[in-house]
N, C-alpha and C positions, 0 to 999 in steps of 0.2 A: 559762799557759793549759793546761787539762787536755785530754788526747787522748781522754778518755772520751766516749762518745756513747750515745744511746738507740737500741738496736738495733731496727730496724723488723721485728719478728717477722712481722707480717702480710704484708709484701712478700716476705720470704724464704719464707714458706709458699706464697705465690702462685707464686714461682719454682719451688718443688718441684712444684706442680701443672702448670706448663708443662713441666718436665722429664719428668714422668710421661706427659704427652701426647706429647712428642717420642719417648721411649723408644728412643733410638738412641745411636750413638757421638757423643762430643763431642771436638772437636779443641781442646784447651785452650790452644793457643798462638796463637789468632787470635780477635779479638772476635766475628766473625760466627758462629763455630762453637763457641764456648765456652758454658758454662752461662748466663752473663749474656746473651750474644748470642742464645741460643735464646729466653729470656724476652722480649727486646726484639723479635726477629723475629716471634714469635707475637702481638705486640701487647698482651701482658698489662699493661704499664705505660704504654701510650701516653697514656691520659687524664691521667696524672700527669706527663707531659712527660719521661719517661725513654725516649729514642729514640736512634737512631744519627745522628750528624753526621759525614758522610764515613764513615770506618771505625771511629769510636770512640763509645762511649756518651756521651750528653750528658744532663745534668739541670741545669735552671736555667742558670747560666753555667759550670758545671763540665764538664770533658771527661775521658775516660779513667778512670784510677783515682780521680781526685778525684770524678767523677760517681758511680762505684760506691760509694765511701766515703759520700758525702753521701746518696745515695738510700736505701741500706740501713741507714744509721746505724752504720757500721762504722769501726773504726780501720783504718789501712792494713795493719797486721799481720794483722788479722782478714780483710780482703778478700783479701789475698795467700794466706792459709791456705785460704780457701774456693774461690778462683777462679783462682789463678795456676798455670800449667802446671808450674812447678818445685816446687810443693808436692805434686805427685802423682808416683807412680813412673813413669808414662808420659805422653806428651803426648796420647795418645788413650785416653779412659776411657769407660765406659758412663754413661748418665744415672743409673743406679742408684748408681754410685760417688759421683757428685756429690750426689745426694739424701741418701745415707747420711752424707756429711760435713756437709752443712747441718743435718741432723737431730741429729747428735751435737753440733754447735755450739749449736743452739737448746736442747738438753737441758742442756748445761753452763751456758748463760746463765740458764736458769730456776733452776738450783740456786744460783747466786751472786746473782741479782737481789734476793732478799729481804734478804740481808746487805748488799748495796750500798746499799739504801734505809734500813737500820736507823739509821745515824748521823743522817740527815736527820730521821727520825721522832723520834728522841730529842731532837734540837735543837728541833724544833717543840713537843714536849711541855714542854721546859724553858722556852721562851718563853711558853707558855700559863701555866705555873706561876708564873713571875715576874710576868706581867701580873695574874694573880689576886691574888698577894701584894700588889702595889703598889695594886691597887684596894681591897683590904681595909684597908690602912694609911691610905689617903686617906679 
């Protein structure tokens, strides 16, 4: 089973909007005060069911990091890079630091996304070509 996911760019961009609205310090070692927690606390994702359950993010039946991975369409490695306190030089960062990291991530995703889809596009083209050939033979 592949660990690849479809990154939910729209949700990450809305998180950036929430962080711009917050424009303060983030305590990255606690759910309620980290980048993800700010988005949840401001109600940005409430309609989609991404909320707090006790002290952890919840989405559908997933809790904690599983919920973050699922909601944003990230692998665990990507989630940890974007939101885990040990991936930053300090546990307290500015909203701007988190925004910059998310934007860098999205820019890198955009550069690779075309190439990620290329094999699928080529495969679809091959299927169409084979189908056309078979139709012409019959």
